[in-house]
C-alpha positions in Angstrom: 244.2 -121.9 -79.4 246.9 -121.9 -76.8 249.6 -119.2 -76.9 252.8 -119.6 -74.9 253.9 -116.2 -73.8 257.0 -117.2 -72.0 258.8 -120.1 -70.4 261.1 -119.8 -67.3 263.2 -122.5 -65.6 263.6 -122.9 -61.8 267.2 -124.1 -61.7 267.5 -126.8 -59.0 269.8 -129.3 -60.6 268.0 -132.7 -61.0 264.8 -131.1 -59.5 264.7 -128.2 -62.0 261.4 -127.6 -63.7 259.8 -125.2 -66.2 257.1 -122.5 -65.6 254.9 -122.0 -68.6 253.0 -118.8 -68.9 250.4 -118.2 -71.6 246.8 -118.2 -72.8 244.6 -121.3 -73.0 247.4 -123.5 -71.8 244.8 -125.7 -70.0 243.9 -127.0 -73.5 247.6 -127.6 -74.5 248.4 -131.3 -73.9 252.0 -130.6 -74.9 252.5 -128.6 -71.7 251.4 -131.6 -69.6 252.3 -134.9 -71.2 256.1 -134.6 -71.0 255.8 -134.3 -67.2 253.4 -137.2 -66.6 255.5 -140.5 -66.6 252.6 -143.0 -66.2 248.9 -143.2 -67.0 247.7 -142.7 -63.4 246.7 -139.1 -62.8 244.7 -137.6 -59.9 243.4 -134.0 -60.4 242.8 -132.2 -57.1 240.6 -129.1 -57.3 237.9 -127.3 -55.2 234.2 -126.7 -55.4 234.7 -123.2 -57.0 237.3 -124.0 -59.6 236.3 -127.6 -60.7 233.0 -126.5 -62.3 234.9 -123.9 -64.3 238.0 -125.8 -65.5 237.9 -129.5 -64.5 236.3 -130.7 -67.8 238.7 -128.7 -69.9 241.7 -130.3 -68.2 240.1 -133.8 -68.3 239.7 -133.4 -72.1 243.3 -132.4 -72.4 244.4 -135.5 -70.5 242.3 -138.0 -72.6 243.9 -141.4 -72.9 245.2 -141.4 -69.3 243.6 -143.0 -66.3 242.4 -139.8 -64.7 240.6 -139.6 -61.3 239.5 -136.4 -59.5 239.0 -135.1 -56.0 237.1 -132.0 -55.3 237.7 -130.4 -51.9 235.8 -127.6 -50.2 237.0 -124.1 -51.0 238.7 -122.0 -48.4 241.8 -121.5 -46.2 239.8 -123.0 -43.3 239.8 -126.4 -45.0 243.6 -126.5 -45.4 243.8 -129.2 -42.7 245.1 -132.7 -42.1 241.5 -134.0 -42.0 240.7 -132.6 -45.5 244.1 -133.7 -46.8 243.1 -137.3 -46.0 240.5 -137.2 -48.8 243.4 -137.1 -51.3 245.0 -140.1 -49.8 241.7 -141.9 -49.6 241.2 -141.6 -53.4 244.8 -142.6 -54.2 244.5 -145.7 -52.1 241.0 -146.6 -53.3 242.2 -146.4 -56.9 245.4 -148.2 -56.1 247.6 -145.5 -57.5 251.3 -146.6 -57.5 254.6 -144.7 -57.1 254.6 -143.6 -60.8 251.4 -141.6 -60.5 251.0 -137.9 -61.0 248.9 -135.4 -58.9 247.8 -132.2 -60.6 246.8 -129.2 -58.5 244.0 -127.3 -60.2 243.2 -124.2 -58.1 244.6 -121.6 -55.9 247.3 -121.6 -53.2 245.3 -123.8 -50.8 244.9 -126.6 -53.4 248.5 -126.2 -54.6 249.9 -126.5 -51.0 247.7 -129.5 -50.1 248.2 -131.4 -53.4 252.0 -130.8 -53.1 252.1 -132.0 -49.5 250.0 -135.1 -50.5 252.4 -135.8 -53.3 255.4 -135.4 -51.0 253.9 -137.9 -48.5 252.2 -140.6 -50.7 254.4 -143.6 -51.0 257.2 -141.2 -49.8 257.0 -139.0 -52.9 255.2 -139.0 -56.2 255.0 -136.6 -59.2 252.9 -133.5 -59.2 252.1 -130.5 -61.5 250.9 -127.1 -60.4 248.1 -125.5 -62.4 247.5 -122.3 -60.4 244.2 -120.5 -61.3 244.5 -117.5 -59.0 246.9 -114.6 -59.3 248.3 -115.2 -55.9 249.1 -118.8 -56.6 250.5 -118.0 -60.1 253.0 -115.4 -58.8 253.8 -117.0 -55.5 252.7 -120.3 -54.0 252.9 -122.5 -57.1 256.6 -121.7 -57.5 259.3 -122.9 -55.1 258.0 -126.2 -53.6 256.6 -125.0 -50.3 253.7 -127.4 -49.4 251.7 -128.0 -46.3 248.6 -127.5 -44.2 247.6 -125.2 -41.3 247.2 -126.0 -37.6 244.9 -124.1 -35.3 248.0 -122.7 -33.5 249.9 -121.7 -36.6 249.7 -121.3 -40.4 251.7 -123.7 -42.6 253.4 -125.3 -39.7 253.0 -128.8 -41.0 254.5 -129.4 -44.5 257.5 -130.2 -46.7 259.7 -128.7 -49.4 258.7 -130.6 -52.5 259.1 -129.4 -56.0 256.6 -129.9 -58.8 257.6 -131.3 -62.2 256.1 -128.3 -64.0 254.0 -125.2 -63.4 251.4 -124.4 -66.0 250.0 -120.9 -65.7 247.0 -120.1 -67.9 246.4 -116.3 -67.8 242.8 -116.9 -69.0 241.8 -118.4 -65.7 242.1 -114.9 -64.1 239.1 -113.7 -66.1 236.8 -115.7 -63.7 238.6 -114.5 -60.6 236.6 -112.3 -58.2 238.0 -108.8 -57.7 238.8 -109.4 -54.1 240.9 -112.5 -55.0 242.6 -110.5 -57.7 243.6 -107.9 -55.2 244.8 -110.6 -52.8 247.2 -111.8 -55.6 248.4 -108.3 -56.3 249.8 -108.2 -52.7 252.4 -110.9 -53.7 253.2 -109.1 -57.0 253.8 -105.8 -55.1 255.9 -107.7 -52.5 258.4 -108.9 -55.2 259.0 -105.3 -56.3 259.4 -104.1 -52.7 262.0 -106.6 -51.8 264.0 -107.1 -55.0 263.3 -104.7 -57.8 262.6 -101.0 -57.5 262.1 -100.7 -61.3 259.4 -103.4 -61.2 257.8 -101.5 -58.3 257.7 -98.3 -60.4 256.2 -100.3 -63.3 253.5 -101.5 -60.9 252.7 -97.9 -59.8 252.2 -97.0 -63.4 250.1 -100.1 -64.4 248.0 -101.0 -61.4 244.8 -99.8 -63.1 245.6 -102.1 -66.1 246.2 -105.0 -63.8 242.9 -104.5 -62.0 241.1 -104.2 -65.3 242.5 -107.7 -66.3 244.6 -106.4 -69.2 246.2 -109.6 -70.5 249.5 -108.1 -71.5 249.9 -106.3 -68.2 248.9 -109.5 -66.2 251.4 -111.6 -68.3 254.2 -109.1 -67.6 253.4 -109.1 -63.9 253.2 -112.9 -63.6 256.5 -113.2 -65.6 258.2 -110.5 -63.5 257.2 -112.1 -60.2 258.0 -115.7 -61.3 261.4 -114.5 -62.5 262.2 -112.9 -59.1 260.9 -115.8 -57.1 262.6 -118.5 -59.3 266.0 -116.8 -58.9 265.6 -116.6 -55.1 264.4 -120.2 -54.9 267.3 -121.4 -57.1 269.8 -119.8 -54.8 268.1 -120.9 -51.6 265.7 -123.8 -52.0 265.1 -124.6 -48.4 265.0 -121.1 -46.9 268.4 -121.3 -45.2 269.1 -117.6 -46.0 267.9 -115.2 -48.6 264.7 -117.0 -49.5 263.3 -115.7 -46.3 263.1 -112.3 -47.9 260.0 -113.6 -49.7 258.3 -113.5 -46.3 258.2 -109.7 -46.3 255.0 -108.8 -44.6 254.1 -112.4 -43.8 255.0 -112.6 -40.1 252.6 -109.8 -39.4 250.2 -111.2 -42.0 250.2 -114.7 -40.7 249.4 -113.4 -37.2 246.4 -111.5 -38.7 245.1 -114.7 -40.5 245.5 -116.9 -37.4 244.1 -114.2 -35.0 241.1 -113.5 -37.1 240.4 -117.2 -38.0 241.5 -118.7 -41.3 239.4 -117.5 -44.2 238.1 -114.3 -42.6 241.0 -112.3 -44.1 242.4 -113.6 -47.4 246.1 -114.3 -47.3 246.9 -111.5 -49.7 244.8 -109.0 -47.6 246.7 -110.0 -44.5 250.0 -109.7 -46.3 249.0 -106.2 -47.7 248.4 -105.0 -44.2 251.5 -106.8 -43.0 253.7 -105.1 -45.6 252.4 -101.7 -44.5 253.3 -102.7 -40.9 256.8 -103.8 -41.9 257.3 -100.6 -43.9 256.2 -98.5 -40.9 258.5 -100.3 -38.6 261.4 -99.9 -41.1 260.6 -96.1 -41.1 260.5 -96.0 -37.3 264.0 -97.6 -37.3 265.2 -94.9 -39.6 265.9 -97.4 -42.4 263.1 -96.3 -44.8 262.2 -92.7 -45.7 258.7 -91.4 -45.1 258.4 -90.9 -48.8 259.2 -94.5 -49.5 256.7 -95.7 -46.8 254.0 -93.5 -48.4 254.7 -95.0 -51.9 254.4 -98.5 -50.5 251.2 -97.7 -48.7 249.7 -95.9 -51.7 250.4 -98.8 -54.1 248.9 -101.4 -51.7 245.8 -99.2 -51.3 245.6 -98.8 -55.1 245.6 -102.6 -55.4 242.4 -102.6 -53.3 244.1 -104.0 -50.2 243.8 -103.0 -46.5 246.7 -100.9 -45.3 246.1 -101.4 -41.6 245.6 -104.5 -39.5 242.4 -105.5 -37.7 241.8 -104.7 -34.1 244.3 -107.2 -32.5 246.1 -106.0 -29.4 249.9 -105.7 -29.4 250.0 -108.5 -26.8 248.0 -110.8 -29.1 250.1 -109.9 -32.1 253.3 -110.8 -30.1 251.8 -114.1 -29.0 250.8 -115.1 -32.5 254.1 -113.9 -34.1 256.1 -116.0 -31.6 254.6 -119.1 -33.2 256.2 -118.5 -36.6 258.6 -120.5 -38.8 261.0 -117.5 -38.8 261.5 -117.7 -35.1 265.0 -119.1 -34.5 266.3 -120.0 -31.0 263.4 -118.0 -29.5 264.4 -114.9 -31.4 261.9 -113.3 -33.8 263.3 -112.5 -37.2 261.6 -110.0 -39.5 262.0 -109.0 -43.1 262.5 -105.2 -43.1 263.5 -102.6 -45.6 266.5 -100.3 -46.2 264.7 -98.9 -49.2 262.4 -100.0 -52.0 264.0 -103.0 -53.6 266.4 -103.5 -50.6 265.0 -105.9 -48.1 266.9 -107.6 -45.3 266.3 -110.3 -42.7 267.0 -109.0 -39.2 266.7 -110.1 -35.5 268.7 -107.0 -34.5 266.0 -104.4 -34.2 264.6 -102.2 -31.5 261.7 -103.9 -29.7 260.5 -100.4 -29.0 260.0 -99.9 -32.8 258.1 -103.1 -33.0 255.8 -102.2 -30.1 255.3 -98.7 -31.5 254.3 -100.3 -34.8 251.8 -102.7 -33.2 250.4 -99.9 -31.0 250.3 -97.3 -33.8 247.1 -98.7 -35.4 244.9 -98.1 -32.5 244.6 -101.7 -31.5 
């Protein structure tokens, strides 16, 4: 039996949509049917998630014309070539402009399905059904969609909002421990940038989260979605404050690209990237040593790396220069003036950046 724990709204005027958080929501047709305007539905999943949850969702959608596409699993498959498999199925089945795409999986599936929905016939409906913690608390909310390029992560994409986000906490019970830790990176990020009290709650409850305590997970998902939905509602297209959500990501994306997509999970790279951003903030005199130590300790407690791999400072700089946050050739970073107090800055000492990159023995 499904149990709705909470419902939040992302307030974007005519593009507003609900986020449903609960247990067994995959079986709850009432969370899907109001957001599917015609009978044509394409469910996009991957080889890991489809055997676990595809049939449950197909049963829930009985009575509709439902097709499916199952893609290979992994960040390395988030490419234009693999994206074409979605378009192939839509065209083979003659799906029209009223169709709905449903993303059943983690962040890669959500990003690719959303981008396909943004492009097919110049825009069709889609619903996010995130099955990993990382996608539940971050990538499924806010309308960022896209694919990777060998020269840069998420450089090809679109802002395109879903009609709804359906978060079934029960799917986390099949999540490998490494993937759970990767998701906790984004949970921690939200506390670091916006909510010191939430950060303190995470310090006290990290053990419960890693033990898959349903109440703790629901609280963390709701807290993160609430923070992100407020930021997105105020700045949908990342013209200003939404860029705060990229804390740790400029360093993290450099790690992912430099190591080859899939070798470090996104959350693992962000975990190390947040430690680097905290260290740089401390070197600038903006963050106290005690605050940096708390951040590093919480990231370590989540089972995440606290230091980058062996990439040279020169390689880091090369990779960071190919980043969406570079404006007019100037690198912008999300840094800290305290826990819960993030800022976007291009006015920082390059010496502090170089000392940060060199400080890990790379």
